[in-house]
Each structure stands twice: as structure tokens, then as C-alpha cells.
C-alpha positions, 0 to 999 in steps of 0.5 A: 499499499503507497504510503500518503506524501505529507501535506506540504506546509501553510504558507507563511502568514503575512504579519497583520497591519496593525502588528506590522504597524507596532513594529515600525513604531518600536524601532521609531522610538527605539532608534531615538532612545538608543541615539539618546541613552545608548544600549542601557536605554530602558526596553520598558521606555520605549514600550512605553514610548512606543504605545505598546505593552511590553509583551509585544515589544518583546514579541517582535524583539526577544532581547536587546541586541535584537531590537538594536540589530533591527533598528539599524538594518531598518535604516539600511533598508529604508536608505536602499528602497529610496533609491528604488523610489526615486529612480521611479520619479526623478531623471537617472542623474537627478536620482542618483545626486538625491540619493547621495545627498540621501545618504551623506544625511543618514550618515550622522544618524549611523555615527550616533546608534554606533555606541549601541551597536558595539554592545551587540554580539560582533559590534558594529563592524558585524552588523555594518557588514552584514547590511553593506551588500544593500548599500553597494547594490543601490549606488551601482544600480543608481550609477548604472542607470545613469550610465545607460541614461547617457548623462555619464561616460560609459567607462565611469566605474561606478565603484569610484562612487561607491568609495568616495562616499563611504570614506565620507563616513571617516571624515565627520570629526572634521568640522564643514565635513558635511558641506564637504562631502555634498561638494563631492557628490557634484564633483563626482558627477560632474568629473563623470558626466558625458561630452554631448556629441554635438560639442564634440562636433562644434569643438572639431569644428573650431578647431579646424577653423582655427587651423585654416585661419592660421594656414591663410595667414601664412603661419605653421600649424 
């Protein structure tokens, strides 16, 4: 007699809307409290400020480490999602510039929560490394989109943008770093812009005109 095949597991249920709202609210409040009070922040205070019970908070985040990690991961995911949103509503080069400026805005918040992240197993380095691919992919995708549109030169290396903007993270102790970083965005874009074909043609024509004028004047070219 043939054995009856086991039934497939039921599909995972999507979180209810109210559960999703609770989670988002917890993360929003936790970011503020961890930034202000560090890793020693009271989880009871976070629950109270979120307008939920302690049991609800612990159901979403069983440990303090889980909550700290989720706060950082959520911020990175929102930043990466912003790249897609900007790309859907703006021309490629404008979207790239807007997203890079958002990345710069993200840096101070990241620096402020690092002391709390350092208390998690593996420290902030593990959390940052674990989310690096999201940011890297957003950078590469946005730059490649601007290359495909013809706004940036075809020989532009997207990783140059990644290295330059991530390098800004190590300059935040210097006064005026944000203004400098914003200028760097425009420098990167200006230095990578493609030259319009009509501009190349005009340049060649101008050069030929000068050459003819010099020949007619009896001067050597």
C-alpha cells in the first residue's frame, strides 16, 4: 500500500497590518532612545513611548540585541528603498544625486547609534558588514542607470562613487564635513558626465577653423 505523501506546510502568513505598524513604531522610537541613552536605554521606556505593552515589544524583539540590530537594519533598508523610489520619479542623474545626498544625511544617525551597536555580539562592524551589500547594490544600480541614460560616460566605474562616499564616513570628526561631502557629490558627477556629441562636433569644427585661419595667414600649424 502506497504511503500517503505528507501535506506541504501552509504558506507563511503575512504579518497583520497592526502588527506591522507596531513593529515600525517600536523601531522608530527605539532609534531615538538608543541614540539618546545608548545601549543602556530602558526597553520598558521604549515600549511605553511606542504606546504598546512590554509583551508586544518582546514578541517582536526577544532580546535587546535583536532590537538594536533591527533598528540599524531598518534604517539601511529604508535608505536602499529610497534609491528605487527616486529612480521611479526622477531622471537618472537627478535620482543619483538625490540619493547620494540622502546617504550623506544618513551618516550622522549611523554614527550616533554606533555606541549601542558596539554592545551587540560581533559589534557594529558585524552589523555594518551584514548590511553593506544593500548600500553597495543601491550605489551600483543608480550609477549604472545614469550611465545607461547617457548622462555619465560609459567608462565610469560605479565603484569610484561607492569608495568616495563611504570614505566620507571617516571624515565626520572634521568641522564642515557635511558641506564638503555635498560638494564631493557634485564633483563626482561633474567629473563623470559624458560630453554631448554636438559639443564634440563643435569643438572639432572650431579647431579646423583655427587651423585654416593660421594656414591662410602663412603661419605654421
